[in-house]
Structures are given as C-alpha cells and as structure tokens.
N, C-alpha and C positions, 0 to 999 in steps of 0.2 A: 595583456589583461587576462586574469584567470577566467576559466569557463564558468565558475560559479557566479561571477559578476554578470556575464551575459544572460545567464538563466534568470537572475534576479531582475534585470532590466526588462527582459521579455515578459516575465510574469506581471511586472508593474504596468507595462504597456497594455497587456491583455485586460488587466483589471480596470484601467481607465477607459478602455474601449467599451467594455461591458457597461460600466456606469454611465458613460456618455450615451450609449444606445438606449438604456432604460430611461434616461432623462428625456430623450427625444420622443420615445413612445408615450411617456407620461404627459408630454405636452399636447399630443394629438388626441389621446384617449382619456378624456376627463369628463366630468359632469357638465362642463360648459357646452358640450355638444348637444345636450338635450334642449329641445325647443322651449321657448319661454312661456308657453301657455300654462295656465294653472292646472288644468286637467285635460284629458282627451288625447294625449299623444303617447299613452302607454307608460308614463312615468310611474303610475300607481296601479298598473294592471289594465286589462282591456275588458273586464267583466261589465255587463250592462243588462238592463231589463230588455226583454224581447219586445219587438214592435208588434202592432196589431196584425200586420201581414204575416209575420213569422209565426205568431200564435195560431193564426188561421190555417197556415200550411203545415204546421208541426203536429197539432192535436186534432183529433176527431171531436166534433161538437155533437154530443149525444144529449137529447132531452132527458133530464133526471126526473123520472116519474115512478117512484117506488110503489105508490098505491096501485097504479095500473100493472106494474110488473108482477106484483103479488097475486093479481088476478089472471096472470098469463097473457096480458095485453101489451102489445108493442115492445116485446122483449128485445134487448140488443142482440145483434147477430154475432156469430162465432168470430168473424173477422174483425169485430169491434172490441174484442177482449183486451183488457189492459188496465192501467192504473189511472185513477182520477187524480189529477194534480192541480185542479183549480176549477172554478166555475164562473159563469157570467149570468146576468139576469137578476131578477128580484125574487122574493119569497114566493114559493109555489109555482114559479115559472123559471126554474134554474136550468141552465144548460151546462152539462159537465164537460170539462176539457180532459179528454182521455188520451194518454200516450199509449199507443198500441205496439210500440217497438219492444224488443226484448231488453228491458232496462231494469235497473235497481233503483230504489228510492229510500233515502234515509230521512226520517222525520225527527227533528230535534225541537224541543220546546220546553219551557218551564212547566211546573205543575199547575194545572188549571187553565191552560191556554186553549184547550180544545183539541188535543191530539187525537183522542179517542172519538169524541162526539162528532167532530167536523172533518176528520180525515179517515180514521180507521173504519168507523161504521158505514159511511158512504161507500168506501171501497169494498167492504164485505157485501153490502147490498148489491153493488154492481157486479161483483164476482159471482154471486148467486144468480142474478138475473141473466148474465151472459153465459152461464154454464161452466165456469172455471172450477177446477179442483184446487183446493188450497189447504194449507196447514197453518194454524195459528197457535202461538204460545199464550197461555192465559193463566198467569200465576194466581189471580184472585177469583177466577171463575166467572167474571162478569160477561165475557164474550159468549160463553156457553149459555148462560142464563138469558142474555138479551137477544142473541141471534141464533142460538142452536135450534130453538123451536121454529123460528121464522124460516130458516134454511130447510128444515125438515117438512113443515106443514105447507108452506107456500111454494117452495121450489122443488120439493121432492128429493132433497139431499139425504144421504145416509150419513149421519153425524156420529163419529166415534170419538171417545175420550180416553186419553192416556193420563192417568193420575199418578204422578211420581211420588207424591206424599203418601197416598194410600192406594197402592197398586190393586188391591182387591176390589176397588170401586171402578177400575178401568173396564172398558169394553174388551172382551176377549175373543179369541179365535180357536175353535176346537178343530184340530187337524183330523180327528177321527170322525168328524161329522158324516162324511160320505160313506165311510166304512160302516158306521152304525146304521145309517139310513138304509143301505142296500142289504145289510145283514138282517135287519129287522124285517125287511120285505121277504127275504128268503125264509126266515123262520116262520113267518106267517103263511107262506105258501112254499112247501118243500119242493114243488115242481118248478119253481121259478129259478132256473139255473142261470138266467141272464143276470139276475140280481146278485147271485152268489159270485159269479165271475167278476162283476163290477166291484164287489166288496173286496175280493182278493186283489184285484188290479190296484185299487187305491191303497190298500194295505202295503203292497210292494213299493208303491211310489213313496209313501211316507217313510218306510224303512230305509230306502235308498237316500232319502233326503236327510235323515238323521245320521245314518252310518254309511260312509262311502265304501267303495269296492275294496279299498286297501285295508279295511278293518279299523281305521283310525276314526276318532270322534270328530 
C-alpha cells in the first residue's frame, strides 16, 4: 500500500479523535451545569447592595452640620477627610457616610436629578470643613459664585480662579514680587544691605528657573 494512503488514514484518524474529544468536552461543560435557581448563584453577576453592617464598617459616620462648621464648631478631623457617598437620618439631622480611603468616584445622572445640589455641594462643604485642598472645574461659574465666598469667608480658604475663556480675568502670580519688595525696601533705606541681598538672591533664583545652566529655554 502506498505511503500516501497511510498518511491519509492517519490524518483521518487524528481528525476523528479531535472531533470526538471536543464532543466529550462539550457534554460536560455546558450551561446545564449552572444551578437552577433564578438568581443568586452568579449567573448574572454577584453585585449586590451593602448590608447595614458593611456600611457601618466601611464608612465613617460624620454628623453633617454645615451651620456649625461655618462658625468653626465641631469641624471634622483631618483623619476624617474623604468623599461623602451617602447619608442617613432626616432633614436637619443628617449623618454623612464618608469614605476616607484613597478612592475615586464617578457620579452619573440625567440633567436635573441633583448631581450638583445633593452630591457636589455637600462634598465641597465637607472638603472645606475638613481642611482639604481641592481643584474644581466650573464651566458656568456657578461653583465659584455659590461656594467661593463660603470657602473664603467661613473657612479661610484662598480661592484662585483660572479663566480659560478670558485669561485676563484669572488670578495671577508675579514672580518678581519678592524682588520688587526687597528692592523697594533697599531704595527706601540705602543702608539696608540685607534687603538688597535678598532682592539679588530672588532675582538669581528666577533667572535660573527661566533659563537653565545650559543656556536653553
């Protein structure tokens, strides 16, 4: 019998062996192995709502009292800084559920559901009360108008604005401020060599900041 026939027979046998093996595997690994319960066995995922004990152990329960906070009373501690992700209680007696871990949060909701009023504003208030530094994007200017003055007047924050539409209205930073300050002091008193030395010192620092030692920008 020619060798080509043996090769053909071997190839056919191998093919039938593979097909038979796949058939056997398909018999054991099917959806029939999933338990018959409607839900609860992982057929549709394992996500669920937290239990009361899990909420109690995961989040810090902080009384939400912005009226007292703005007077400097009962401010949250530094180790209680975090995100407010929920609340319990009734009106005027709310307890904030604060996640103090290093986490991120994405808030998604349709227009008018209260993303700003019931999520963002309470978190800004809590951030101010607990002493956190933060940056907010504010395309309409509402956050600055509604909370800029509160952060500045009640919590002592320095509020700076960067206006990308009209940069001339942004808060600026004059790098020559210290140079001018000490140079003015030296010009007012020609014997004040300390002021002159400080002016020269800060001028050199600014020059090195703008132009590096290699002469490149």
